[in-house]
N, C-alpha and C positions, 0 to 999 in steps of 0.2 A: 284447060291447062294442057300444054304440049309436053310430052315426055320424050327424052330425058330433059330435065329442067337445068339449064345452064345460066350463068350470069356472064355478062361481058365486062371485062376489065381491060382498058387500054387496047381494045380491039381483039382481045383474046377471049375465047369461050372457056370459062372455068366451070367444071361440073359441080353442082351443089352437093352431089354425093361425096366428093372428095373433101369439101369444106365441112360438111356435117360429120364425116368420119374423123377428121382431125379434131373438131370440137369435142367429139365424144371422148377421145383419149384425154384431151387437155382438161375439160370440165370434170370428167370422172376422176382424174387424178387429184385435181384441186379439192374436190369434195372429200376424197379420201384423206388428204392431208389435213383438211379442216377437222374431220371427225377424229383423226388420230391425235391431233393437238388438244382436243377438248374431251377426250375419253382416255381412261387408263389403258395402256398397251403393255402386256407382259412380255412382248418380244422386243429385243434390243434393236437399235438402229442398224447395227452390223448384220444381224441375222435377217432383218427385214430386206436388206439389200440382196443377200444371198437368195432369199425367197423370191424376190421380184425378178432377178436374173434368170433363175431356173424356171419360174412361171412363164416368162416371156419366151424362153427357148422351147419349153414344152408346148406352149400355145402355137408357136410357129410351126413346129414339126406336126403336131396334131391337126392343125387347121388344114395344112396342105396334104397330109397323108389321107385324111378322110375325104378331102376334096377330090383327089384323083380317082378315088374308088366310087364316086357318085355316078360316073359313067364308065363302066368297065370296058366298053368297046374302045374307049380312047387310050387304054393302056398299051395297045399295040403300037401307038405312036408316041410312046413315052420319051420325054426329053426334059432337060432342066427348065426350059421355057414352059412346057406343059405342067410341070410340077409347081412352078411359081404362079401360074395363072389360074390354078384351081385351089380354092380354099373355102372353108366353111366355119362359121363362128362356133358351131357346136363342137367340131373337132378341136378348135382352139381352146375352148373352155375345158374339155376333158384332158387335152394334152397338157394344159397349164396345171390342171389338178394333179396329174401324174408327176410332173416336174416338181411341184411344191411338196408332195408327200415324200418323194425320194430325198430331196434336200433337207427336209425337216428331220427325217430319220437319221441322216448323216450328221447334222449339226446338233441333234439332241433336243429339238423343240417339240414339246408335247401339247402345248396349248394351241387352240385354233388360230390360224392366220387368215381364215376366210370370212369370219363373222363381220369383221370391220369393213370388208370389201363389198358386202352385199348391196347396201344402198347406193354406193357409188357405181357399182356395176349395173344396177337397174337403171340409174339415170343415164349412164353411158350407152346402154342398149337402146333406150328410147330415142336418144339423139341420133345414134347410128342408124336405126331403122327408119327414121325420117329421111335420112340421106338415101337409104336403099329404095324407099318408095319414090323419091324424086328422080332416081336413076331410071325408072321405068323397066323396060325389058333388058337393058344392058347389064343390070346387076345380077340377073339370073335367080332372083328370089321371089319372082312373081307367082301368082296362082294360076289354076286352070280356068278355062272358060266357064262363065256362070251367067245365068239369067236373073239372078237376084237383083233387086232394085238398087242396091249399093255397089254392084259390080262396076269396075272402072276400066276404061280403055287406056292402056298404058303405052299406046303408040302404034299398035298393029291393027287397029280397027276391031279388036275382039274384047268385049267386056269380060273382065277377069275378077276372081276373088282378090281383094286387096290384102294379101296375106301379111304384108308388112304392117298394115294398119291393125290387123287382128293381133299381131304380136305386140304392138305398142299398147293396145288395150289390155292384153294379158299382163304386161309389166306394170301398168298402172294399178290394176286390180290386185296383183300380188303385193305391191308396195302398200296399198291400203290395208290388205289383210294382215300383213306383218305388223303394221302400226297398231291396228286394233288388238291383235294378239298380245303385243308387248305392253299394252296399257294395263293388262291384268296379270300377265305371266312374264317370266324371264326365261329366255332360251338357255339351255345348258350349253356347256362349252362345245362349239362347233355345230350346234343344231340349227342356227339360223341359216348358215351356208348350206347345210344338208337339205333343208326345206327349199331353199332357193334353187339348188341344182335339181332336186327330184321333181319339183313343180315344172321347171323348164323342160326337162326330159320328157315328161308326160305330154306337155303342150306340143313339143316338136314331133313326138311320135304320132299325134293325131293330126296336126296341121299338114304333115307331109302327104297325107292322102289327097289333098286338094292342090298339090304342086305337080308340075309336069316332070316327074323324076323317072329314072329307070327303075323298074320294079322287077325283082327276081321272081322265078316261078312260084315261090311261096307267098307272093303278094306283098312283099315288103321291100323298101328301098335300102340303100346303104345307110342313109341317115337313120332310118327307123331301127335297123339292126344295132347301130351304135347306141341309140336311145335305150333299147332293151338291155344292152350290156350295162349301161350306166344305171338304169333302174334296178337291175339285179345287184349292182354294187351298193346301192343305197336302200336295199330291201328293208333294213331295220326302221327306216322312216315310216314305212307302211304297216309293218307288223307290230312295232312297239312305239307308236307315237307318244305314249304317255311318258317315255323317257326323255322326250325333247324339251318339256316345259316344266317349270317350277312356279308355283303360285307365289305372287309377290306378297310380302307381308303387309298387313294394314298399317298405315301410318299412325 
């Protein structure tokens, strides 16, 4: 396979990365709409719109803000183009979280708005990371050089950790784990989303060690520092896990 993987349509090369990224948004939203239609939702349609708008705005700011700090040396050449060309999904997720929490406090919504989004987000992330993998080195999410038997040459002649495939495997395993847990237990309000976020933060904290990132003298990258901040925010998931689940009553 030659990276990046493109397809030719009417003589034009279309990156599969762009196609999969678009599919991730579309399919993820359609899955969410399906779940909302078939499950009770305590949040009104109007408030859901407010939440979506603020989530999107927060995700946009967070994604680019964290992205520009991934390479501090580049800040000396800061411009609007530089800001727009640097982004990261982790910053988007945390920025979206901040946006949601602020608007929920403003409109008076106290129930979880994220629990219903967990499975659609997992599906969207899997589809999106397939696109990142097919983009090869262009996407900037590749791993460091590796001699492991499953290392992949992404286009520069260097076998590398297929970090995008690692992440896809992580999402599949998390999905299976959540399904197995929910066969016996019920997540309390907001807990499914908390487990989703806390699990991803830990995964990203660890996976960044095998990515060619800028590391500060303390041995951590910008992404890892953001992960640690997020883990501290969700500290109750780790010290009080018994508050997350309720045993389902026997039929």
